[in-house]
N, C-alpha and C positions, 0 to 999 in steps of 0.2 A: 457387501455391505457393513456384515459383519466387527471387520477389520476396521471399517471409517468409525463405525459406532463405539468401538473400545479405542480408538484415536482421537476421538472427539469428548468421551469420556475423562481424559486422560489431559484434553487439553485448555478444555471450557476453563475446571478449576484453576489449572495456574494460571490464564489470563486474568482470572475474578482474582486470583491473590493479588499481581503487581499491579492491578488497579487498587486492589484496597491500601496497597502500600503506597501510593501514589508516586512524584519525584522517584525515590530511588529504585521503587519497583518496575515504572516506566520505562527509568532510564537504562536499567539491565537489561529488559526486554528488547527494547530499539535497537541497542547494540548488538546483542544477538542474532536479532534480527538482520543489524545491517552484512553482520561477517559472515552468516549462513547464506545468508542474499546473494553476498559478492563472489562465496566459493562456487556457486548455483552459474552464475553469468558467466565468471570462469570455465567450470564446462561446456556452458553452451557454445563457448567462442571457440574452444579446441575441437576441429575436425580430428575423428578416427583416434582419441583419447590421445591426441599427441601433449608432449610434456608445455607446459606454459613458461614462457619467461620472465625470471625473477624480478624486474623492474614492472610487467603488467599485473603478474600475479600480486604484488603487495599494491600497487595501486588501485585495481580494483575492488580485490576483497575490502579493503581497509575503506576505501572511499564512504561506500554506505554508514557504515558502521562510525566513522570520525565525524561525519554531519550528526549523526546519533546524538554521540557523545558530545560535542562542542555545543549543540542545544541545551544537552543536560548539564552541561559545567555552569554555561553563562546564568543560566534560573538558580542554580543551587546557592544557598546560603546568601542570599541578597547580594549576587552579584552583577547583577543587572535588573534595573526597574522596567524599562522600557516595553513595549509589546513587538515591538515591530524590530528591535533591532538583531535579536538572536537569529531572524528567521534573513535579515541584511546577511548575518554572517553566514549563515547555511546558504545562500545564493552565492555567494563571493567563493565559496568553497566547491562549491557546485559548479562554476562556470572553469574556476583552476582544476576540477578531473576532467573538466569537458575537455577544454584544451591541451590537458596532458595526455589525453586519448587521440583528439582529433590529429594534435601534432604528427600521430604515426601513421595517417591515412598515404598509400601511394607506396610504402616500404613493402617487399613482398617476402614471405617470411612463411616454412611449410608447418608455422603452427597457428596461423593466422588464417580468417577468413578475409575473404576480400570486399566483406559489408560489415567490416566489425565497431565500425563508428556506432551504431544504431546499439551495440553492445554499450557503448561508454557513457551514448545518451540518457538510455536507460537503466545504466545506474547512476548517476548522477540525479534521475529522475527517484529511485529508491530511495537513494540517500535525502535527500531534500523534502519527499513527504515523511518519512522517517523521523526527520527532525521535528518535525510538528508534533510529535506524541508527547515528548516530556515535555515542551512548551506549554501543549495545550493541558495536561492532568495540575501545570502550575495555576493556573487561573483560579479564582476563586468557587468557581463551580468546577474544577478541574475533572471529577470521578464520574460526575454524572454527563460532562462532554463526550465524556470519553465512551462511556457506556451509549450513547445517545448516534454516536457515530458508527461504535461497534452491532448496535441492537438493531439502528436502522440499515444497515448496510445487510447483515442479517436478512432480516427481512425482505427486503429489493431484491435480493438472490432469490430465497426461496420460492416467493411470489412469480418471482420470474421465472424457475423452473416449471414451477404448477404449469403456469398459465400456456407455457411453453409446450410444455408436455401434452395440455389436455388439447388447444386449440390454435396452435404454431403452425402456419402455414406460409411464410413468407418469409424466406430464408432475411436476415439483417447484412452476417458479412460471411457468405458462404467460402469466402476463400481465406477465410480467416479462420472462421469459427463455425462449421457447417450447421452445429445443434441449434444456434443461439437465433430467433424471432424475430421478426418487428413486436409482432402481438405479445409474446412472452418479454418484451425489453418496456412498452407500454404500461403493461402489467407492474412490471417491477418498480416503473416511476411511480405510478399508482398506490401500491404497496408502501413507496418511500414516504408520503406524502403523510399518507395515513399513521404509519409507524412515526413518522417523526412528528406529528402532533401527538398522538396516545404518552409517547415518553415520555414528550417535555411538558404535559400534563401531570404525569407519573412522577417525574422527577424534579419536579418546582422548578426547573429550568431557567422559567420568568421568558422564553422568545412569545411574541403575540402570538397569536393562531397565526393570524396569514402567514407572517414571519416563517414559524415552525411548518405550516405546508410550504411556501414557497422549498424552503431549506431543504426538504425531503425531497421534493423532485429534483433539486439541483443535486442532492445525494444519489437517486436515480438514475441520473444521466451520468455522472463521475462514476459511479459502480461499473457502468456497464461499458463506457469508454476504458477504465482498468483494466477490467478485464478482457478487453480486445487488442490493447496495447498488450500487454504479456503475454497472451497468445500468438499476436502476430509475432513478437519474438524468438516466441518456440517454433514459430512454424520457419522463420528464417535459420534456426540453428537446425530443424529437422527432429526435435527432438517431442517427446508426448508430454512428461512433465518436465518442469522444471527443478526438478532431483528425488529423492526417496528418504526423506527426513522422516512426511510424518508417511507412516503405513497406511494406504488406502485414501489419502488426499494426494499424494504429490509430494514437492517440496515448498517449502515457506515461500516463497513466491507466489507459487499457485494460490497457499491461501489468503495472502496479503492483496492479491491484485486489485479487488474490488477497495479493499479498507484503506488503504493508506492514500489516495487520491481525498479521501472521503475525511480522512484525518485531517488535513490541510482547510479543506473546506468548510468544517466544524469552525474549526478553531478562528479561522478569516471571520465567520459567521458569528460568534463569539463578541472577536473583538470589535467589530463593525455595530455591533448592539449595543455595549458597555457592560456586557454581561461579566 
């Protein structure tokens, strides 16, 4: 616990600094997270520490980072105006990455897992969701929106953990994440509704009360789904943590599993609401 607290004490100011710096800070953070996440995925793909193929290593490691970099480049210096085009380009690149990965299906090799296509899909998912961070922060209320995504997700995870430990009886997905319960998941969604309404009012983001509440509920659902998705990937890889970058917390993917889908959710909610 002490190690976790120390890591959080160091990590939280870094995240807040990148948010304060807006696009440059978030772009660097998203690209760095993509690189580290790619390395963690490559490790999970290789049984018994076997060496990675050079092409696969570069594609997998740089895929998520490149997605984030493309999004950051397109919104900087007024290179692009529309809200939808950055994500369109990100989708195209994600599909290209996915095709590159699935093209290798059926080829036997000692350094490949038989089901390694799931890692390529996950790599595309990580890159695509990370690509929303620099696009999101470049909106008019970008700082506030990113804080809304992060703080609401933190509230969701905290309430879900508290409720799950206190009254959790019915397992949500025992084969994927045995400690998660339906009670905790529902508590997290309720916590998300309350947190989103409070944060929206505190930061004057201008979502309506109903929209903020619905957004909080959706963030609660996707936080759980994102967490379970990453847990499923780790189960297939037979690892406890995605990495060891953050002492006491595991890898970067372990810390981002609930946050990255919610970055995309908040972005689209802001665009559709005209904020």
